[in-house]
C-alpha positions as CSV (number, residue, x, y, z in Angstrom):
1,M,-28.5,41.6,-42.2
2,A,-31.4,40.0,-40.3
3,S,-30.3,36.6,-41.6
4,D,-26.8,37.2,-40.4
5,L,-28.1,38.1,-37.0
6,L,-30.2,35.0,-36.9
7,S,-27.2,32.7,-37.8
8,I,-25.0,34.5,-35.3
9,A,-27.6,34.2,-32.5
10,K,-28.2,30.6,-33.4
11,S,-24.5,29.8,-33.0
12,G,-24.5,31.7,-29.7
13,T,-27.5,29.7,-28.3
14,Q,-25.9,26.4,-29.4
15,T,-22.5,27.0,-27.8
16,A,-24.2,28.4,-24.7
17,R,-26.3,25.3,-24.4
18,I,-23.2,23.1,-24.8
19,A,-21.4,25.2,-22.2
20,L,-24.4,24.8,-19.9
21,D,-24.3,21.0,-20.4
22,V,-20.6,20.8,-19.6
23,T,-21.2,22.9,-16.5
24,A,-24.1,20.7,-15.4
25,Q,-21.9,17.7,-16.0
26,N,-19.2,19.1,-13.7
27,I,-21.7,19.9,-11.0
28,A,-23.3,16.4,-11.2
29,N,-19.8,14.7,-10.9
30,A,-18.4,17.0,-8.3
31,S,-18.1,14.0,-5.9
32,S,-17.3,11.3,-8.5
33,E,-14.0,9.6,-7.9
34,G,-11.5,10.2,-10.7
35,Y,-13.6,12.8,-12.5
36,V,-11.7,15.6,-14.1
37,R,-13.3,19.0,-14.5
38,R,-14.3,19.9,-18.1
39,S,-14.3,23.4,-19.6
40,V,-15.3,24.6,-23.1
41,R,-13.0,26.4,-25.5
42,L,-14.9,28.6,-27.9
43,E,-13.7,30.4,-31.0
44,E,-15.0,33.1,-33.3
45,V,-16.4,32.1,-36.7
46,S,-15.5,34.8,-39.3
47,A,-14.1,35.1,-42.8
48,S,-12.2,38.0,-44.3
49,G,-12.7,39.2,-47.9
50,G,-10.7,37.9,-50.8
51,A,-8.1,39.7,-53.0
52,G,-8.9,43.4,-53.3
53,R,-11.6,43.2,-50.6
54,V,-9.5,42.7,-47.5
55,A,-11.7,45.0,-45.5
56,D,-14.7,42.9,-46.0
57,V,-15.3,40.7,-43.0
58,S,-18.1,38.1,-42.7
59,L,-19.2,37.6,-39.1
60,S,-20.8,34.2,-38.5
61,G,-20.9,33.9,-34.7
62,V,-19.1,31.4,-32.5
63,R,-18.4,27.7,-32.4
64,L,-17.1,25.1,-30.0
65,D,-13.5,24.4,-30.5
66,K,-13.2,21.6,-28.0
67,V,-14.1,20.4,-24.6
68,V,-11.0,20.5,-22.4
69,R,-10.1,18.2,-19.5
70,N,-8.3,20.3,-16.9
71,A,-5.7,17.7,-16.1
72,D,-2.1,18.4,-15.5
73,L,0.1,15.4,-16.4
74,F,2.8,16.4,-14.0
75,R,0.5,16.8,-11.0
76,Q,-1.1,13.5,-11.8
77,A,2.3,11.8,-11.9
78,E,3.2,13.4,-8.6
79,V,0.0,12.1,-7.0
80,R,0.8,8.6,-8.3
81,R,4.4,8.8,-7.1
82,T,3.7,10.2,-3.6
83,G,0.7,7.9,-3.2
84,S,2.7,4.9,-4.2
85,D,5.4,5.8,-1.6
86,F,2.8,6.3,1.1
87,A,1.1,3.0,0.2
88,R,4.4,1.2,0.5
89,A,5.2,2.8,3.9
90,A,1.6,2.1,5.2
91,A,1.7,-1.5,4.2
92,E,5.1,-2.0,5.7
93,V,4.1,-0.4,9.0
94,T,0.9,-2.5,9.2
95,G,2.9,-5.7,8.6
96,L,5.6,-4.7,11.2
97,E,2.9,-3.9,13.8
98,N,1.5,-7.4,13.3
99,I,5.0,-8.9,13.8
100,E,5.5,-6.8,16.9
101,A,2.2,-7.9,18.3
102,A,3.1,-11.6,17.6
103,V,6.3,-11.4,19.6
104,E,5.2,-9.0,22.3
105,Q,1.8,-10.6,23.1
106,A,3.4,-14.1,23.4
107,S,5.4,-12.7,26.4
108,V,8.6,-14.6,25.5
109,F,10.8,-12.2,27.5
110,P,8.7,-12.4,30.8
111,A,8.6,-16.2,30.4
112,I,12.4,-16.5,30.2
113,V,12.8,-14.2,33.2
114,A,10.3,-16.3,35.1
115,F,12.1,-19.6,34.3
116,E,15.5,-18.1,35.4
117,G,13.8,-16.9,38.6
118,S,12.4,-20.4,39.4
119,L,15.9,-21.8,39.1
120,E,17.1,-19.2,41.5
121,R,14.4,-20.1,44.0
122,L,15.2,-23.8,43.6
123,A,18.8,-23.2,44.7
124,A,17.5,-22.5,48.3
125,D,16.3,-26.2,48.5
126,P,17.3,-28.3,45.5
127,V,15.4,-31.4,46.7
128,D,12.1,-29.7,47.4
129,S,9.4,-31.2,45.2
130,S,7.2,-28.1,45.0
131,L,10.2,-25.9,43.9
132,R,11.1,-28.5,41.3
133,A,7.5,-28.6,40.1
134,A,7.6,-24.8,39.9
135,V,10.7,-25.0,37.7
136,M,9.0,-27.4,35.4
137,A,5.8,-25.3,35.2
138,S,7.8,-22.2,34.3
139,A,9.9,-24.1,31.7
140,R,6.6,-25.4,30.2
141,T,5.2,-21.9,30.1
142,M,8.5,-20.7,28.4
143,T,8.4,-23.3,25.7
144,R,4.7,-22.6,25.0
145,T,5.4,-18.8,24.7
146,F,8.0,-19.7,22.0
147,N,5.4,-21.9,20.3
148,I,2.8,-19.2,20.5
149,A,5.1,-16.5,19.1
150,S,6.1,-18.8,16.3
151,T,2.5,-19.6,15.4
152,A,1.6,-15.9,15.6
153,L,4.5,-15.1,13.2
154,D,3.2,-17.8,10.9
155,A,-0.2,-16.1,10.9
156,A,1.3,-12.7,10.3
157,G,3.3,-14.0,7.4
158,D,0.3,-15.9,5.9
159,G,-1.8,-12.7,6.1
160,L,0.9,-10.7,4.4
161,R,1.3,-13.3,1.6
162,F,-2.5,-13.6,1.2
163,E,-2.8,-9.8,0.8
164,A,0.2,-9.7,-1.6
165,A,-1.4,-12.4,-3.7
166,D,-4.6,-10.5,-3.9
167,G,-2.6,-7.4,-4.8
168,V,-0.9,-9.3,-7.6
169,S,-4.4,-10.3,-8.9
170,Q,-5.5,-6.6,-8.8
171,V,-2.4,-5.5,-10.7
172,N,-3.1,-8.0,-13.5
173,L,-6.8,-7.0,-13.5
174,L,-6.0,-3.3,-13.7
175,A,-3.3,-3.8,-16.3
176,G,-5.7,-5.7,-18.5
177,E,-8.3,-2.9,-18.2
178,L,-5.7,-0.4,-19.0
179,A,-4.7,-2.3,-22.2
180,R,-8.4,-2.3,-23.3
181,V,-8.7,1.4,-22.6
182,N,-5.6,1.9,-24.8
183,L,-7.2,0.1,-27.7
184,R,-10.3,2.3,-27.4
185,L,-8.3,5.5,-27.0
186,A,-6.4,4.7,-30.2
187,R,-9.7,4.6,-32.1
188,A,-11.5,7.5,-30.3
189,A,-11.9,10.8,-32.1
190,D,-9.9,13.7,-30.7
191,A,-11.7,15.9,-28.1
192,S,-14.8,13.7,-28.3
193,S,-16.9,12.9,-25.3
194,D,-15.9,9.2,-25.6
195,Q,-12.2,10.2,-25.6
196,T,-12.7,12.4,-22.5
197,T,-14.4,9.6,-20.6
198,L,-11.7,7.1,-21.6
199,L,-9.0,9.6,-20.4
200,D,-10.7,9.7,-17.0
201,Q,-10.7,5.9,-17.0
202,R,-7.1,5.7,-18.0
203,D,-6.0,8.1,-15.2
204,S,-8.2,6.4,-12.6
205,L,-6.7,3.0,-13.5
206,L,-3.1,4.4,-13.3
207,Q,-3.9,5.8,-9.9
208,Q,-5.3,2.5,-8.7
209,L,-2.3,0.7,-10.1
210,S,0.1,3.0,-8.3
211,D,-1.5,1.9,-5.0
212,H,-0.1,-1.6,-5.5
213,V,3.2,-1.0,-7.4
214,D,5.2,2.0,-8.5
215,V,4.4,2.9,-12.1
216,H,6.2,5.0,-14.7
217,A,3.6,6.1,-17.2
218,Q,4.6,7.4,-20.7
219,I,1.7,9.1,-22.5
220,A,1.8,8.8,-26.3
221,A,0.4,11.3,-28.9
222,D,-2.8,9.3,-29.2
223,H,-3.2,9.4,-25.4
224,T,-2.5,5.7,-24.9
225,V,-0.1,4.9,-22.1
226,E,2.9,2.7,-21.7
227,V,3.4,1.5,-18.1
228,R,6.6,0.2,-16.6
229,I,7.3,-1.0,-13.0
230,A,10.4,-0.1,-11.0
231,G,11.3,3.1,-12.9
232,T,12.0,4.1,-16.5
233,S,14.3,1.1,-17.0
234,G,11.9,-1.5,-15.5
235,P,9.9,-4.1,-17.5
236,Q,6.8,-3.1,-19.4
237,L,3.6,-4.0,-17.7
238,V,1.3,-2.4,-20.3
239,T,2.2,-1.4,-23.9
240,G,-0.6,-0.6,-26.4
241,G,-3.3,-3.1,-26.1
242,T,-1.1,-5.8,-24.5
243,A,-0.7,-6.4,-20.7
244,A,2.1,-8.5,-19.4
245,S,1.7,-11.1,-16.7
246,F,2.6,-10.0,-13.2
247,A,3.4,-12.8,-10.8
248,M,4.6,-13.5,-7.3
249,S,6.7,-16.4,-5.9
250,T,7.3,-17.4,-2.3
251,A,10.7,-18.6,-1.1
252,A,11.3,-21.3,1.5
253,D,11.9,-18.6,4.2
254,G,8.5,-17.0,3.5
255,T,9.7,-14.0,1.7
256,I,8.2,-13.0,-1.7
257,A,9.5,-11.9,-5.1
258,F,7.8,-10.5,-8.2
259,S,8.2,-10.9,-11.9
260,V,6.8,-9.5,-15.1
261,D,6.5,-12.1,-17.9
262,A,9.0,-14.3,-15.9
263,A,11.5,-11.4,-15.7
264,S,12.4,-10.6,-12.1
265,V,11.4,-7.1,-10.9
266,T,11.6,-5.4,-7.5
267,P,8.8,-2.8,-7.1
268,L,10.1,0.4,-5.5
269,G,6.7,1.6,-4.3
270,G,3.1,0.5,-3.7
271,A,1.6,-1.8,-1.1
272,L,3.2,-4.9,-2.6
273,A,6.7,-3.4,-2.0
274,G,5.7,-2.6,1.6
275,K,4.4,-6.2,2.2
276,A,7.6,-7.6,0.7
277,M,9.7,-5.5,3.1
278,A,7.6,-6.5,6.1
279,L,8.1,-10.2,5.2
280,D,11.8,-9.7,4.9
281,K,11.7,-8.3,8.5
282,L,9.5,-11.2,9.6
283,R,12.2,-13.6,8.3
284,D,14.8,-11.8,10.4
285,I,12.7,-11.8,13.5
286,R,11.8,-15.5,13.1
287,T,15.5,-16.3,12.7
288,G,16.3,-14.4,15.9
289,L,13.5,-16.1,17.8
290,D,14.6,-19.6,16.6
291,T,18.2,-18.7,17.6
292,I,17.1,-17.8,21.1
293,A,15.1,-21.0,21.4
294,T,17.9,-23.2,20.3
295,D,20.4,-21.4,22.4
296,I,18.2,-21.9,25.5
297,A,17.8,-25.6,24.7
298,A,21.5,-26.1,24.1
299,T,22.6,-24.2,27.2
300,V,20.1,-26.0,29.5
301,N,20.7,-29.4,28.1
302,A,24.5,-29.1,28.2
303,V,24.4,-28.4,31.9
304,Q,21.5,-30.8,32.6
305,T,23.3,-33.8,31.1
306,G,26.5,-33.0,33.1
307,G,24.8,-33.5,36.5
308,V,22.6,-36.0,38.4
309,A,18.9,-36.1,39.2
310,R,17.4,-36.3,42.6
311,D,17.6,-40.1,42.6
312,G,21.3,-40.0,41.6
313,S,20.7,-41.0,38.0
314,P,22.5,-39.2,35.2
315,G,20.8,-36.0,34.0
316,Q,18.8,-36.2,30.8
317,P,18.2,-33.4,28.2
318,M,15.4,-31.1,29.6
319,L,14.3,-29.4,26.3
320,S,13.7,-30.7,22.8
321,G,13.1,-29.1,19.5
322,T,15.0,-27.3,16.7
323,G,13.4,-23.9,17.0
324,A,10.7,-21.8,18.5
325,A,7.9,-23.7,16.8
326,D,8.7,-27.1,18.3
327,L,10.5,-26.2,21.5
328,A,9.1,-28.5,24.3
329,L,9.9,-30.2,27.5
330,A,11.7,-33.5,27.1
331,F,10.3,-34.8,30.5
332,E,7.6,-33.6,32.9
333,D,8.9,-35.0,36.2
334,G,10.7,-32.4,38.3
335,A,12.7,-35.1,40.1
336,L,14.7,-35.5,36.9
337,L,16.2,-32.0,37.2
338,A,19.9,-32.5,37.6
339,T,20.7,-30.0,40.3
340,A,23.7,-31.9,41.8
341,P,27.1,-32.4,40.1
342,A,28.1,-35.6,38.4
343,G,28.8,-38.4,40.9
344,G,26.6,-36.9,43.6
345,P,24.4,-39.2,45.7
346,A,20.6,-39.4,45.7
347,M,18.8,-36.6,47.4
348,S,22.0,-34.5,47.3
349,R,21.5,-30.9,48.4
350,D,24.6,-29.8,46.5
351,P,23.3,-27.2,44.0
352,A,26.6,-27.0,42.0
353,N,25.1,-28.2,38.8
354,L,22.1,-25.9,39.3
355,S,24.4,-23.0,39.8
356,A,26.3,-23.9,36.7
357,M,23.0,-23.8,34.8
358,R,22.2,-20.4,36.1
359,Q,25.6,-19.1,35.2
360,A,25.4,-20.6,31.7
361,L,22.0,-18.9,31.2
362,A,23.4,-15.6,32.5
363,A,26.3,-15.9,30.1
364,A,24.1,-16.8,27.1
365,D,21.6,-14.1,28.2
366,P,18.5,-15.4,26.4
367,A,16.3,-12.8,28.2
368,G,18.6,-10.0,27.0
369,E,18.4,-11.5,23.4
370,A,14.6,-11.6,23.6
371,D,14.5,-8.1,24.9
372,A,16.8,-6.9,22.1
373,L,14.6,-8.8,19.5
374,L,11.5,-7.0,20.7
375,F,13.4,-3.7,20.8
376,D,14.5,-4.3,17.2
377,I,11.0,-4.7,15.9
378,S,9.6,-1.9,18.1
379,S,12.2,0.5,16.8
380,A,11.5,-0.5,13.2
381,V,7.8,0.2,13.8
382,Q,8.5,3.5,15.3
383,G,10.9,4.6,12.6
384,R,8.7,3.5,9.8
385,S,5.7,5.1,11.3
386,V,7.5,8.5,11.3
387,T,8.3,7.9,7.6
388,R,4.7,6.9,6.8
389,D,3.3,10.0,8.5
390,A,5.7,12.2,6.5
391,L,4.8,10.5,3.2
392,S,1.1,10.8,4.1
393,S,1.5,14.6,4.4
394,I,3.4,14.8,1.1
395,A,0.9,12.7,-0.7
396,G,-1.9,14.8,0.7
397,T,-0.3,18.0,-0.5
398,A,0.0,16.5,-4.0
399,R,-3.6,15.5,-4.0
400,I,-4.7,18.9,-2.9
401,A,-2.6,20.5,-5.7
402,L,-4.2,18.3,-8.3
403,A,-7.7,18.8,-6.9
404,A,-7.2,22.6,-7.1
405,Q,-6.5,22.3,-10.8
406,A,-8.6,19.3,-11.9
407,G,-11.3,19.1,-9.3
408,V,-14.8,20.6,-9.5
409,D,-15.2,23.9,-7.6
410,L,-19.0,24.3,-7.1
411,D,-18.7,28.1,-6.5
412,H,-16.9,28.5,-9.8
413,E,-19.4,26.2,-11.6
414,A,-22.3,28.3,-10.2
415,V,-20.7,31.4,-11.7
416,N,-20.3,29.7,-15.1
417,L,-23.9,28.5,-14.9
418,I,-25.2,32.1,-14.5
419,R,-22.7,33.4,-17.2
420,F,-23.7,30.8,-19.8
421,Q,-27.4,31.2,-18.9
422,Q,-27.2,34.9,-19.5
423,A,-25.3,34.3,-22.8
424,F,-28.1,31.9,-23.9
425,Q,-30.7,34.5,-23.0
426,A,-28.8,37.3,-24.8
427,S,-28.5,35.2,-28.0
428,G,-32.3,34.6,-27.8
429,R,-32.7,38.4,-27.5
430,V,-30.6,38.8,-30.6
431,M,-32.9,36.4,-32.4
432,Q,-35.9,38.6,-31.4
433,V,-34.1,41.7,-32.7
434,A,-33.4,40.0,-36.0
435,S,-37.1,39.0,-36.2
436,D,-38.2,42.6,-35.6
437,I,-35.8,43.9,-38.2
438,F,-37.1,41.3,-40.7
439,D,-40.7,42.3,-40.0
440,T,-39.8,46.0,-40.4
441,L,-38.2,45.3,-43.8
442,L,-41.3,43.4,-44.9
443,G,-43.4,46.4,-43.8
444,I,-41.6,48.9,-46.1
445,R,-43.6,49.8,-49.1
């Protein structure tokens, strides 16, 4: 009997020590990123009697069944999905804000209004040199604001493409690491500490990957994972120990596209999807800005070449360039402004051609187009910001739900620490009792 008590107590101290180790590990990693709380599963060790001796039961204590990771696959998938949606929205809003700043800070709209205002003032005295110089100065300012806006859009696009290229590199790096974890998981013993650590690494890599692209993860029986991009029917990024090559290509208009092993794919979530969407919007804004610039040049030049300059010579094109990037003055001398109609004499005060230019600009309404362009991007920023904030709240709720189930609660671990410490001490007390019984038996004569 004493020997049975000793073996039972020994098993109790061993399992209590393991439980204390697991509890201490949880406490130590309470703030570790990606760590999933562990708990011990214990089971009784006993054996019943054989045939004819069913009532005989041999009690042999307790043993560790397994160390359990308190991870819920559904909640983890929800964190990845909602986090990927938020990352897409956040990246898109950041890109759109940069585009908005590029157009707004260049002050294209005020410059167009100022140019039209200088033409109106020139109508009061078409031959006045100072008024003509003011028109040329405002025209120069207007062309430069277009140039500045175009350059700023280039910078915004370059930044988005650089960040996207870095994101593609990160996806390939994470996919390669995930493939290596798969190989190690396939060889790891079930419920071993090595497997538990590898599962943490697997889940952490999946979470990091979902920040860049949307991922569909299929967990196999051996805990390895198959990863697809763009839903369940998308191409495989990781399968077993193999990682596909994820690549990015840039079109002539600056937009980007992605592929997996040369197969085209359109990510539905993640920061890369958001950057691609922002670049699509940048292309549209650039097209709109170029259209305004070419319309202004065409409108002004058409009227300018139909009149005569102050010296009576035929009017020359005032603006040159094929878009916002290279819009410029074709001449610097205000005397070349064709304010008088064709056939007019030198120093003519007839502002007919100037009035025609003002009317043509009013009809083309470049200021209104510039204002509409800015309103378009501002509305997009505002709308996407609302979406981003909503997705942030949803993603936060998903993270909280996962943390409540898989995170470390220090209060709970403190209770476990006391409980397993008392179990260890109690098993030690059983050993003492068994020793006393054994000494008593030896003392019987």
